C-alpha positions as CSV (number, residue, x, y, z in Angstrom):
1,M,-2.6,-3.5,6.3
2,F,-0.1,-1.5,4.7
3,E,0.3,-3.0,1.2
4,F,0.8,0.0,-1.2
5,V,4.4,1.2,-2.0
6,C,4.9,4.8,-2.9
7,V,8.2,5.6,-4.7
8,M,9.3,9.0,-5.7
9,F,11.5,9.7,-8.8
10,F,13.6,12.8,-8.9
11,T,14.6,12.4,-12.7
12,H,13.7,10.3,-15.6
13,Q,16.5,7.7,-14.5
14,L,14.9,4.9,-12.4
15,D,18.3,4.8,-10.2
16,E,17.4,8.2,-8.7
17,H,14.5,7.4,-6.7
18,L,13.5,7.5,-3.1
19,Y,11.2,4.9,-1.3
20,I,8.6,7.0,0.7
21,G,7.0,4.0,2.5
22,H,4.3,1.6,2.7
23,F,0.6,3.2,2.8
24,K,-2.9,1.7,3.3
25,S,-3.8,3.2,-0.1
26,C,-2.5,5.1,-2.9
27,D,-4.8,7.9,-2.1
28,A,-3.4,8.2,1.2
29,A,0.2,8.0,-0.3
30,Y,-0.5,10.8,-2.8
31,V,-2.0,13.2,-0.1
32,Y,1.1,12.5,2.0
33,I,3.3,13.6,-1.1
34,E,1.2,16.7,-1.7
35,Q,1.6,17.8,1.9
36,H,5.2,17.0,2.5
37,Y,6.9,17.7,-0.8
38,A,6.9,20.5,-3.4
39,P,6.0,19.6,-6.9
40,Q,9.3,20.8,-8.3
41,E,11.0,18.2,-5.9
42,Y,10.4,15.3,-8.0
43,T,9.7,14.2,-11.5
44,W,6.9,11.8,-10.9
45,I,5.6,9.5,-8.3
46,K,4.4,5.9,-8.4
47,C,2.2,3.9,-6.0
48,L,1.7,0.3,-6.5
49,H,0.5,-2.9,-4.5
50,Q,3.6,-4.6,-3.0
51,D,2.7,-7.6,-4.9
52,F,3.4,-5.9,-8.2
53,I,6.7,-4.3,-7.6
54,N,10.2,-5.8,-7.2
55,L,11.3,-4.6,-3.7
56,P,14.9,-5.2,-2.5
57,K,15.2,-8.2,-0.2
58,D,16.8,-6.0,2.3
59,L,14.4,-3.1,2.3
60,I,13.2,-2.3,5.8
61,K,9.5,-1.8,5.6
62,K,8.3,1.8,6.6
63,E,4.6,1.9,7.4
64,V,3.4,5.5,7.1
65,R,0.2,6.2,9.1
66,Y,-1.4,8.7,7.0
67,E,-5.0,9.0,6.2
């Protein structure tokens, strides 16, 4: 089940972020980020269980199959 949400922030302002997708684990999300984005492209990333993040009601869930 894909329950962990990965969000990447480009600046310290919370409105400048990018939803990366839903992952099976935060470890998988961080490996995906390391392999697809350069560290200078983002300020920080956050991975949380979907139960602990306020997702927009109209969000289209993107399951990223990455181990």
